[in-house]
C-alpha positions as a printed NumPy array, in Angstrom:
array([[  2.823,  21.819,  -9.015],
       [  3.958,  21.351, -12.599],
       [  0.476,  20.093, -13.414],
       [ -1.022,  23.474, -12.55 ],
       [  1.726,  25.349, -14.391],
       [  1.158,  23.414, -17.608],
       [ -2.604,  23.666, -17.18 ],
       [ -2.205,  27.456, -17.063],
       [  0.09 ,  27.456, -20.1  ],
       [ -2.384,  25.317, -22.027],
       [ -5.626,  27.094, -21.164],
       [ -4.398,  30.663, -20.899],
       [ -1.513,  30.94 , -23.366],
       [ -2.547,  28.007, -25.557],
       [  1.058,  26.811, -25.981],
       [  1.158,  23.679, -28.178],
       [  2.061,  20.467, -26.363],
       [  1.325,  21.676, -22.843],
       [ -2.043,  19.919, -22.826],
       [ -0.28 ,  16.562, -22.601],
       [ -0.064,  17.083, -18.817],
       [ -3.8  ,  16.483, -18.637],
       [ -3.207,  12.792, -19.367],
       [ -2.742,  10.53 , -16.351],
       [ -0.643,   8.079, -18.358],
       [  1.863,  10.793, -19.356],
       [  2.217,  12.119, -15.821],
       [  2.517,   8.581, -14.46 ],
       [  5.389,   7.865, -16.853],
       [  7.174,  11.041, -15.777],
       [  6.609,  10.228, -12.102],
       [  8.002,   6.711, -12.568],
       [ 11.116,   7.94 , -14.367],
       [ 11.798,  10.709, -11.869],
       [ 11.34 ,   8.48 ,  -8.821],
       [ 13.688,   5.89 , -10.327],
       [ 16.322,   8.542, -10.979],
       [ 15.972,  10.057,  -7.496],
       [ 16.148,   6.705,  -5.708],
       [ 19.1  ,   5.383,  -7.718],
       [ 21.197,   8.546,  -8.15 ],
       [ 20.499,  10.415,  -4.924],
       [ 19.937,   7.215,  -2.983],
       [ 23.701,   6.722,  -2.949],
       [ 24.147,  10.073,  -1.223],
       [ 21.565,   9.13 ,   1.387],
       [ 23.242,   5.773,   2.015],
       [ 26.643,   7.466,   2.437],
       [ 25.11 ,  10.047,   4.777],
       [ 23.533,   7.328,   6.922],
       [ 26.834,   5.473,   7.006],
       [ 28.707,   8.606,   8.142],
       [ 26.125,   9.14 ,  10.871],
       [ 26.783,   5.548,  11.953],
       [ 23.111,   4.703,  11.497],
       [ 23.914,   0.991,  11.512],
       [ 21.596,  -1.962,  12.052],
       [ 21.977,  -3.877,  15.298],
       [ 21.609,  -7.552,  14.439],
       [ 20.514, -10.08 ,  17.021],
       [ 22.207, -13.473,  17.026],
       [ 19.521, -15.698,  15.522],
       [ 21.677, -18.551,  14.311],
       [ 21.005, -17.683,  10.677],
       [ 23.674, -17.938,   7.99 ],
       [ 25.092, -14.56 ,   7.022],
       [ 23.116, -12.683,   9.672],
       [ 26.06 , -11.425,  11.735],
       [ 27.743,  -9.969,   8.628],
       [ 24.84 ,  -7.524,   8.303],
       [ 25.663,  -5.781,  11.558],
       [ 26.482,  -2.133,  10.95 ],
       [ 24.685,  -1.929,   7.594],
       [ 22.95 ,   1.473,   7.415],
       [ 19.224,   1.44 ,   8.143],
       [ 16.487,   4.108,   7.835],
       [ 16.761,   3.592,   4.068],
       [ 13.008,   4.047,   3.919],
       [ 13.861,   7.752,   3.648],
       [ 14.941,   7.012,   0.062],
       [ 11.511,   5.554,  -0.72 ],
       [  9.653,   8.433,   0.922],
       [ 11.675,  11.192,  -0.754],
       [ 11.674,   9.507,  -4.172],
       [  7.892,   9.109,  -3.946],
       [  6.87 ,  12.512,  -2.631],
       [  8.925,  14.716,  -4.982],
       [  7.312,  13.38 ,  -8.218],
       [  3.91 ,  13.334,  -6.503],
       [  4.198,  17.003,  -5.564],
       [  5.28 ,  17.865,  -9.105],
       [  2.93 ,  15.791, -11.255],
       [ -0.325,  15.18 ,  -9.379],
       [ -3.42 ,  17.255,  -8.747],
       [ -2.707,  18.269,  -5.192],
       [ -6.333,  19.154,  -4.519],
       [ -7.409,  15.558,  -5.155],
       [ -8.616,  14.07 ,  -1.865],
       [ -7.08 ,  10.659,  -2.603],
       [ -3.661,  12.21 ,  -3.228],
       [ -3.954,  14.249,  -0.031],
       [ -4.745,  11.092,   1.951],
       [ -1.792,   9.224,   0.431],
       [  0.616,  12.069,   1.202],
       [ -0.664,  12.201,   4.792],
       [ -0.293,   8.416,   5.052],
       [  3.282,   8.532,   3.756],
       [  4.335,  11.232,   6.215],
       [  2.34 ,   9.781,   9.132],
       [  3.628,   6.22 ,   8.889],
       [  7.096,   7.427,   7.892],
       [  7.257,   9.465,  11.094],
       [  6.227,   6.512,  13.262],
       [  8.828,   4.309,  11.583],
       [ 11.513,   7.001,  11.838],
       [ 10.923,   7.427,  15.581],
       [ 11.144,   3.651,  16.018],
       [ 14.439,   3.448,  14.106],
       [ 15.817,   6.499,  15.933],
       [ 15.178,   4.915,  19.332],
       [ 16.815,   1.657,  18.229],
       [ 19.914,   3.324,  16.827],
       [ 20.605,   6.422,  18.873],
       [ 18.989,   5.427,  22.164],
       [ 20.489,   1.93 ,  21.887],
       [ 17.129,   0.362,  22.695],
       [ 16.714,  -2.769,  20.566],
       [ 12.959,  -2.807,  21.163],
       [ 12.516,   0.623,  19.582],
       [  9.194,   2.406,  19.905],
       [  6.894,   0.503,  22.251],
       [  4.311,  -1.592,  20.461],
       [  1.403,   0.205,  22.072],
       [  2.549,   3.534,  20.618],
       [  2.919,   1.993,  17.151],
       [ -0.612,   0.659,  17.365],
       [ -1.926,   4.022,  18.574],
       [ -0.283,   5.656,  15.553],
       [ -1.752,   3.09 ,  13.154],
       [ -5.193,   3.356,  14.708],
       [ -4.968,   7.139,  14.552],
       [ -4.19 ,   7.049,  10.843],
       [ -7.017,   4.558,  10.276],
       [ -9.405,   6.863,  12.112],
       [ -8.369,   9.834,   9.949],
       [ -8.503,   7.908,   6.666],
       [-11.801,   6.205,   7.496],
       [-13.449,   9.446,   8.589],
       [-12.294,  11.36 ,   5.495],
       [-13.362,   8.625,   3.085],
       [-16.736,   8.403,   4.8  ],
       [-17.498,  12.119,   5.031],
       [-15.619,  13.926,   2.252],
       [-17.922,  14.997,  -0.622],
       [-15.214,  14.218,  -3.183],
       [-15.238,  10.501,  -2.33 ],
       [-18.093,   9.06 ,  -4.365],
       [-19.012,   6.217,  -6.687],
       [-21.081,   6.506,  -9.842],
       [-24.082,   4.218, -10.089],
       [-26.843,   3.664, -12.606],
       [-30.205,   5.106, -11.631],
       [-32.612,   2.229, -11.176],
       [-35.916,   4.099, -11.041],
       [-38.565,   3.596, -13.698],
       [-38.995,   6.195, -16.41 ],
       [-35.513,   7.605, -15.868],
       [-33.863,   9.838, -18.391],
       [-31.391,   8.009, -20.639],
       [-28.039,   9.367, -21.779],
       [-27.245,   9.435, -25.484],
       [-23.712,   8.179, -26.158],
       [-21.646,   7.435, -29.249],
       [-22.44 ,   3.734, -28.887],
       [-26.149,   4.178, -28.369],
       [-28.259,   4.768, -25.279],
       [-27.12 ,   4.052, -21.747],
       [-28.87 ,   4.468, -18.386],
       [-28.37 ,   7.778, -16.616],
       [-25.916,   7.676, -13.743],
       [-25.507,   9.541, -10.51 ],
       [-22.546,  10.13 ,  -8.213],
       [-23.275,   9.355,  -4.59 ],
       [-21.654,   8.734,  -1.249],
       [-21.341,   5.039,  -0.584],
       [-19.603,   2.557,   1.677],
       [-19.866,  -0.117,  -0.998],
       [-16.889,  -2.338,  -1.734],
       [-16.07 ,  -5.125,  -4.197],
       [-16.324,  -8.83 ,  -3.417],
       [-13.861, -10.699,  -5.662],
       [-14.906, -13.685,  -7.8  ],
       [-18.655, -12.983,  -7.554],
       [-21.124, -11.551, -10.056],
       [-23.008,  -8.449,  -8.946],
       [-20.099,  -8.244,  -6.574],
       [-20.754,  -5.038,  -4.667],
       [-21.351,  -5.172,  -0.945],
       [-22.293,  -2.147,   1.125],
       [-21.008,  -2.208,   4.687],
       [-24.19 ,  -0.403,   5.694],
       [-26.154,  -3.577,   4.88 ],
       [-24.633,  -5.179,   7.967],
       [-26.869,  -2.844,   9.984],
       [-30.058,  -3.417,   7.984],
       [-31.522,  -5.389,  10.89 ],
       [-31.683,  -2.175,  12.963],
       [-34.5  ,  -0.833,  10.805],
       [-35.134,   2.255,   8.707],
       [-32.343,   4.83 ,   8.506],
       [-29.607,   2.3  ,   9.157],
       [-27.459,   3.807,   6.361],
       [-26.473,   6.785,   8.516],
       [-24.788,   4.44 ,  10.988],
       [-22.57 ,   2.788,   8.368],
       [-19.52 ,   4.506,   9.853],
       [-19.77 ,   2.151,  12.839],
       [-18.765,  -0.671,  10.488],
       [-16.683,   1.171,   7.879],
       [-14.229,   3.101,  10.072],
       [-13.247,   0.129,  12.322],
       [-12.644,  -1.965,   9.185],
       [-10.358,   0.757,   7.788],
       [ -8.466,   0.886,  11.097],
       [ -8.056,  -2.903,  11.14 ],
       [ -6.824,  -3.074,   7.525],
       [ -4.258,  -0.293,   7.924],
       [ -2.932,  -1.815,  11.157],
       [ -2.779,  -5.344,   9.752],
       [ -1.146,  -4.491,   6.421],
       [  1.442,  -2.123,   7.9  ],
       [  2.421,  -4.779,  10.458],
       [  2.533,  -7.397,   7.7  ],
       [  4.937,  -5.267,   5.663],
       [  7.008,  -4.689,   8.787],
       [  7.341,  -8.426,   9.436],
       [  8.214,  -9.11 ,   5.785],
       [ 11.194,  -6.763,   5.986],
       [ 13.634,  -9.376,   7.243],
       [ 15.976, -10.263,   4.388],
       [ 17.509,  -8.282,   1.544],
       [ 15.046,  -7.171,  -1.135],
       [ 12.044,  -9.103,   0.161],
       [  9.732,  -6.334,   1.368],
       [ 10.585,  -3.857,  -1.399],
       [ 10.221,  -6.409,  -4.205],
       [  6.973,  -8.018,  -3.074],
       [  5.495,  -4.586,  -2.312],
       [  6.366,  -3.257,  -5.774],
       [  4.503,  -6.196,  -7.337],
       [  1.388,  -5.627,  -5.215],
       [  1.415,  -1.862,  -5.787],
       [  1.763,  -2.328,  -9.545],
       [ -1.387,  -4.474,  -9.528],
       [ -3.175,  -1.797,  -7.501],
       [ -2.1  ,   0.695, -10.162],
       [ -4.086,  -1.262, -12.741],
       [ -7.128,  -1.22 , -10.453],
       [ -6.918,   2.519,  -9.855],
       [ -6.503,   3.28 , -13.558],
       [ -9.496,   1.242, -14.734],
       [-11.689,   2.197, -11.753],
       [-11.016,   5.881, -12.378],
       [-11.691,   5.652, -16.126],
       [-15.362,   5.67 , -17.07 ],
       [-14.752,   3.824, -20.354],
       [-12.705,   0.96 , -18.904],
       [-14.89 ,   0.621, -15.82 ],
       [-17.994,   0.422, -18.019],
       [-16.386,  -2.187, -20.299],
       [-15.206,  -4.303, -17.353],
       [-18.517,  -3.749, -15.529],
       [-16.779,  -2.629, -12.36 ],
       [-17.401,   0.205,  -9.938],
       [-16.518,   3.614, -11.391],
       [-14.87 ,   5.821,  -8.761],
       [-14.577,   9.445,  -9.952],
       [-11.17 ,  11.097,  -9.422],
       [ -9.543,   7.866,  -8.226],
       [ -7.492,   7.556, -11.426],
       [ -5.201,  10.291, -10.097],
       [ -3.809,   7.74 ,  -7.649],
       [ -2.161,   6.051, -10.646],
       [  0.399,   8.866, -10.726],
       [  1.165,   8.344,  -7.031],
       [  1.471,   4.607,  -7.596],
       [  3.869,   5.104, -10.505],
       [  6.105,   7.253,  -8.31 ],
       [  5.875,   4.737,  -5.475],
       [  6.748,   1.768,  -7.69 ],
       [  9.711,   3.674,  -9.121],
       [ 10.918,   4.457,  -5.597],
       [ 10.618,   0.806,  -4.514],
       [ 12.42 ,  -0.523,  -7.584],
       [ 15.118,   2.148,  -7.251],
       [ 15.551,   1.255,  -3.596],
       [ 16.232,  -2.339,  -4.647],
       [ 19.378,  -1.023,  -6.369],
       [ 20.866,  -0.72 ,  -2.879],
       [ 18.738,  -3.211,  -0.962],
       [ 19.223,  -6.286,  -3.164],
       [ 21.578,  -8.948,  -1.807],
       [ 24.019,  -8.113,  -0.319],
       [ 22.192,  -5.023,   0.91 ],
       [ 23.999,  -1.698,   1.208],
       [ 21.101,  -0.29 ,   3.211],
       [ 18.002,  -1.533,   5.029],
       [ 14.667,   0.258,   4.846],
       [ 13.996,  -0.076,   8.573],
       [ 10.597,   0.634,  10.058],
       [ 10.798,   4.028,   8.336],
       [ 10.174,   2.214,   5.077],
       [  8.244,  -0.933,   6.001],
       [  5.503,   0.772,   8.023],
       [  5.137,   3.402,   5.293],
       [  4.834,   0.758,   2.578],
       [  2.131,  -1.148,   4.455],
       [  0.149,   1.995,   5.226],
       [  0.209,   3.165,   1.61 ],
       [ -0.855,  -0.234,   0.234],
       [ -3.743,  -0.393,   2.709],
       [ -5.011,   3.108,   1.893],
       [ -4.722,   2.46 ,  -1.854],
       [ -6.746,  -0.756,  -1.61 ],
       [ -9.425,   0.853,   0.562],
       [ -9.688,   3.932,  -1.677],
       [-10.205,   1.863,  -4.817],
       [-12.699,  -0.418,  -3.014],
       [-10.499,  -3.515,  -3.322],
       [ -9.689,  -4.057,   0.357],
       [-11.276,  -7.529,   0.332],
       [ -8.631,  -8.522,  -2.216],
       [ -5.798,  -7.785,   0.216],
       [ -5.526, -11.38 ,   1.539],
       [ -4.899, -12.503,  -2.06 ],
       [ -2.98 ,  -9.533,  -3.421],
       [ -0.796,  -9.22 ,  -0.303],
       [ -0.642, -12.941,   0.336],
       [  3.044, -12.716,   1.273],
       [  2.258, -10.218,   4.028],
       [ -0.605, -12.424,   5.203],
       [  1.606, -15.527,   5.337],
       [  4.265, -13.654,   7.313],
       [  1.66 , -12.351,   9.758],
       [ -0.003, -15.733,  10.198],
       [  3.327, -17.517,  10.706],
       [  4.094, -15.262,  13.676],
       [  0.566, -15.52 ,  15.133],
       [  0.504, -19.323,  14.8  ],
       [  4.025, -19.719,  16.15 ],
       [  3.419, -17.602,  19.233],
       [ -0.078, -18.988,  19.845],
       [  0.998, -22.627,  19.516],
       [  4.06 , -22.092,  21.694],
       [  1.963, -20.586,  24.51 ],
       [ -0.704, -23.272,  24.177],
       [  1.748, -26.189,  24.31 ],
       [  3.704, -24.617,  27.16 ],
       [  0.524, -24.319,  29.198],
       [ -0.678, -27.813,  28.339],
       [  2.544, -29.822,  28.258],
       [  4.855, -27.647,  30.323],
       [  7.136, -27.152,  27.334],
       [  6.636, -24.791,  24.442],
       [  6.613, -26.33 ,  20.949],
       [  6.928, -24.668,  17.56 ],
       [  5.231, -25.098,  14.2  ],
       [  8.009, -23.437,  12.219],
       [ 11.746, -23.625,  12.753],
       [ 11.552, -19.865,  13.154],
       [  9.131, -17.052,  12.393],
       [  8.379, -14.942,  10.394],
       [  8.098, -17.432,   7.551],
       [ 11.166, -16.305,   5.582],
       [ 13.379, -17.127,   8.571],
       [ 11.905, -20.651,   8.609],
       [ 13.329, -21.235,   5.135],
       [ 16.643, -19.693,   6.153],
       [ 16.795, -22.19 ,   9.027],
       [ 16.172, -24.967,   6.502],
       [ 19.349, -23.907,   4.71 ],
       [ 18.006, -21.946,   1.733],
       [ 20.088, -18.954,   0.673],
       [ 18.232, -15.711,   1.263],
       [ 18.478, -14.624,  -2.389],
       [ 16.71 , -17.851,  -3.396],
       [ 14.013, -17.265,  -0.789],
       [ 13.48 , -13.698,  -2.003],
       [ 13.268, -14.719,  -5.655],
       [ 10.73 , -17.437,  -4.911],
       [  8.644, -15.096,  -2.769],
       [  8.679, -12.609,  -5.674],
       [  7.422, -15.339,  -8.018],
       [  4.609, -16.187,  -5.612],
       [  3.841, -12.469,  -5.348],
       [  3.595, -12.189,  -9.142],
       [  1.183, -15.142,  -9.28 ],
       [ -0.983, -13.597,  -6.561],
       [ -0.976, -10.238,  -8.357],
       [ -2.07 , -11.884, -11.622],
       [ -4.875, -13.729,  -9.856],
       [ -5.965, -10.447,  -8.29 ],
       [ -6.044,  -8.689, -11.672],
       [ -7.993, -11.586, -13.185],
       [-10.836, -10.821, -10.749],
       [-11.687,  -7.857, -12.975],
       [-13.385, -10.325, -15.328],
       [-13.43 , -13.709, -13.535],
       [-16.665, -13.783, -11.523]])
């Protein structure tokens, strides 16, 4: 909203200094500062409100050190993250940008699913919360919406060089460069490879001429799978104080670098990466989101004063997935979100191996002392703050490796 106000003041009244709102970096800085202030200052009021409403976490007896002491700690703290993200986004972004619209929808959509789940657990006294099938339906529904919009919306394009012979060349300050054209595309980026663009439509090339128009059969299911997998991964990671918020902030910060360079024609040309028009605006959203996550850690770091609950964890996973897909870096998710992947795999392997051994030997056996993975280390006697810190360090290493893919091919 403020973006449009200052745009009017700059172009119509020509007031000095108002043009600074045109810069993504300036608006990102403001969004980061505001989200930090909202999450840290007003977060306390939200925590106190949740405590008065007796919105306390019900803790199962898992035999983990310090677990029973967490009973009664307010949950639904994801509301802090959502509010601290959306207010700066509404103030400082271009609200007609399709990527921003999708991210706002994702935040509200996944936040609602998580809120309903937490509400059932707390007020309906049902420890299972929202049934898994309804969670999956919600995630699939969001994936269907996001995939369809990205595939069909005219504002979602990539800019490519025209390869035809005798094409017109563009005169630039640095000489002559090939003419470019914006076009709809389902192309994505394959990390660590030269000429690393892959178009999902190519998977249907065997069907013959005109296969491109059926690319949605590949693209939309992939979007649905990624959103479901990442949101569940974030949900599983939210098990000890500060783990999900901290690792997510690291991953999102790396995605912020990708969105900034992919949405900037100069940097994308220098790095020889895909230029995605209008995607740079997501940097402002990311700045607000990172500020909200870091501010939330003020109350969620050990010993936590509030838990994010599914309200926060499902929202975090959904946002990360949509960001990665929008900037064509979804194939980097296993590396960038390696913590989420490890948590997911630990549960899948544990359950699968237990069922297999029970069927074969009559007695279920386990790979880990407990799953998800962070509970395995708790069972081994590590203090949860040590586990969180080490997971953060691993997350930083994975983020750096992900960023390095901009040039390492």
